N, C-alpha and C positions, 0 to 999 in steps of 0.2 A: 587318328585322334586318340589320345590317352585320357581316360576319366580318372580323376583323383578321388579316392574314397577314403574317408577317415572315420573311424569308429570310436565313439565315446561311450563309456559305461558309467552311469550315475549311481554309484554305490553309496555316496555320501548322504543320500536322502532316504529317510524311512517315514512311513505314515505314522501319524501321532497315535498314541494309545486310544484317544477318544475316537479317532476315525476307525481304528481296527475294531473297537467294540461295536460301533454303529454298523460296520460291515457284517459282523457276526449276527447282529440282530436282524439284518435284512436278508439272511440266508445267502449271502454272497451274490446277490443280484446286482449286476453292473448298472449304475445309474449315470446317464449322460445328461448334462445340462448344456444346451446350445443357446448362446446369446444372439438374438437377432435385432437388427435395427431397421428403421424405415428410411428409405432414400428415394429421391426423385428418379423416375425412369430415365434411362440414358438418352432418350430422344427429347427430353423436356427442354424447352427454351427458358433459360434462367433469367429472372428479373428480381428486383428488390424494391422495397417500399420504405416509407418513413426515413427519407433522406439516406437511403442505402444502408440502413441499420437492421433491416429485417428481410428475411427471405419471403418472397411473394408466393403463397400457396395456391393462388387462384388458378384454376384449370390445370393444376399439376397432377399427373398420374404418379402415385407413389407405389413402390414395390419393396419387397424384402431386399436388403442389401445383398447383391449377388455373391459376394465372398462368404457371407453368412449362410445363404441358402444353398448354393451349388456345391460348396465344399464342406463346410462345417456340419450343416444339418444333414445333408445326404449321407456323408460318411458315418455319422452317428447312427442313422437309421440302418445303413448297411450292416454295421457291426451288431446292432440289436437283432436284426433278422438272422444273422449268422450265429450269434453266440447267446442271444437272449438278453433280457434287461429292459430298461425303459429309457425313453427319450423325452425330456421336458424342454420346451422352448421358453425363453425368458426375454421380455421386452420392457425397456424403461420408456414410458411414453403415455400419452393421453388416450382417452377412450376411442378416438377415431383410428387408433392403430390396430383395432380388432380385425380389420380386413386382412392385413398382412399376417397376423397371428393365425387366423383361420386357414390361410393358405399353407402355412407351415404345418398345421395339423392335418390338412388334406394330403400333404406330401407323405406324412407318415409318423409325425410326432404323436406321443400318447396324450400329453396334456400341456398346459401352458400356464405361465405366471406373468402377469403384467404389473409392474411397479408404477403406480400412478404419480408420475413426476415428469417434468420436462427434461429431456436429455441434452441440456445446453452446456454441460461442462464434463469433460472426460473423467476427471477424478471423482466428481460427484456420482456419475453413472457407475464407475467401478466400485465405489464404496457401497452403493445400493445393492449391486449384484453380489458382492462379497458377503454382505450381511445376510442376504437370503441363503447363500451357500452354507454359511456357518450354522444355520438353523435346520439344515437338511443333511442328507447322507450321499451327496453326489461324489462320484469317483473321478470323472473327467469333465472339465468345463472347456467347451469349444467355442471359439470366436472366429469370424473371418479375419483375414490379416489386416483389413482396414475397411472403412466405409468409402463408397465411391464419391460421396459429396465432400467430405472433409479430409480424407486420406491421412488421418492422424496416426494410426497404428499404435495407439496408446492404451486402450482399455484393457486388452488381454494381460499385458505385463502388470498393469496396476492392480487388477483382480488378484493375480498371483502374489503380488506384494502384500496386499491386505490379508490374504489367507496364509502367507508364509508357505506357499506351495511352489513346486518347481514349475518353470515356465519355458515352453519351447515355441519360438516364433517361426513363422513362414514354413510350417510343416507341409510337405507334399504327399505324405502317405502316413497311415496309422494302422498298425496291426496289434492285436492283443492275444496274449496267452496267459490266462488267469488274470492276475493283477500286474503283470509285466507287459509293458508296451514297447514296441519298436517303431520309431519314427524316422523319416527321411526329410531332409531339407537341403535346398540348394545353397552352396556357398561359392565364393570366388574360386574358379578353377575346378570345380567338381561338385560333389554332394557329400552330405554328412549323414551317418547313421547313428542314431541315439537310442539307447535303451534305458528305461527308467520304470519305476513302479508308481502305481496310483497312490494318492490322488495327485493330479497335476492340471495345469491350464495350457492350452495350445492355441495358436492362431493358425488358421488353415489358408493355404495358398493354392494356386492352380495346380491340378494334378491329384489332389486329395480324393476327388470323386467326380462323377459326371452328373450334370443337371438332370432332375426328374420333373416330369410334367404330371400334376395330380390327375388321377383318373376319376371317373364318376363315382365309383365306390368310395374313394378317399374323400371326395368333396362332400358326399352325403354324410359320411361318418364324422367329418369335422364339425358338423352342425351341433352335434351332441357332446363332443369332447369338452372337458371342463377347462375354463380359463379362470384361474384364481387371481383376483385383484387385491393387491396389498398396498398399504400406505408406505411412503418412503420414510426412512429413518432420518434423523437429524444429521446433516452433513454440510460442511461449508463448501461453497463454490469458489474456486480460486481464479477462474478466468471468465471473461465475458466478451462478446462480439462488439467491437468498436464500429466497424463498418465493413461493407462488402464492396468489391470492385471487380467488374468483368474484365477479362483479358483483352488486350488490344486486338482489333480486327486484323486478320491476316492481309498483308498487302499482295498485290498482283505478282505473278511470276514473270521474271525476265528471262527470255530465251537468248542465249549467246551462241553464235555460230562456232562450231569446233575449229573453224579456220582463224578465229581471233582469241586465242587463249590469253593474250595480254589484256584484253578488255575484261575478261572474267577475273583475272588477278586484281585489276584495278578496282572493280566493284566490290570484291571480297575485302580488299584492304581499306578502301576509303569510304564505301557506303555501308556495307554490312559490318565492317570493323571486326572481322573474325580472324584475320591473319595480320 
């Protein structure tokens, strides 16, 4: 098997003068911002209310979106432990999201920001995050590649658009040497190696890091780590949920004897209609 590798060097992008000045004022400490969202546990039985227009939260166990936690957050913490710096987690949501925020702090984040708004529109969420980033000195913004409940894969690219930063999607590894980063991501037929300079936004996919379980020391420390709550900025929401619909239940399996391939062909053609 031959693996195709292509290497791209992003020399066209340079950090803004304002960002360079801010980096000098912070003594070159690398600052990571990890965006986390709340999602239902994967074992949750999904149901809807109000004529299928609202998600039913009753008896639902919520978790940190796994792509945000296992890959984006853990990799940022690994780099902080290796190179120094700080890791801040950011969540757009209501006060009851504090449980997932505290877990992120227990895993190893230094502090947290919660923007007090309902995350019911991707562009709205991205605008809130971008506005916060503009007020700080973050070098890298990390998101999971998507949420497991909506699978939109939108917010990371939108954040980068608002900030006019470089965006790398579906990254599977991240290494840093000063303010130069090397990332890998899978593409059709192989993988791609990308080199660029901070600041930038990335969405993390499987392979970026391995999941961590908070230890008792981390859980105790998380109780006193700060969570800054800020009000949302004015931003228009361009989408809304009209209704939800559960997928159709899977039908029973039909077993066809290997001695009757004609029957199999007939079912695939006339019943399943796939050939």
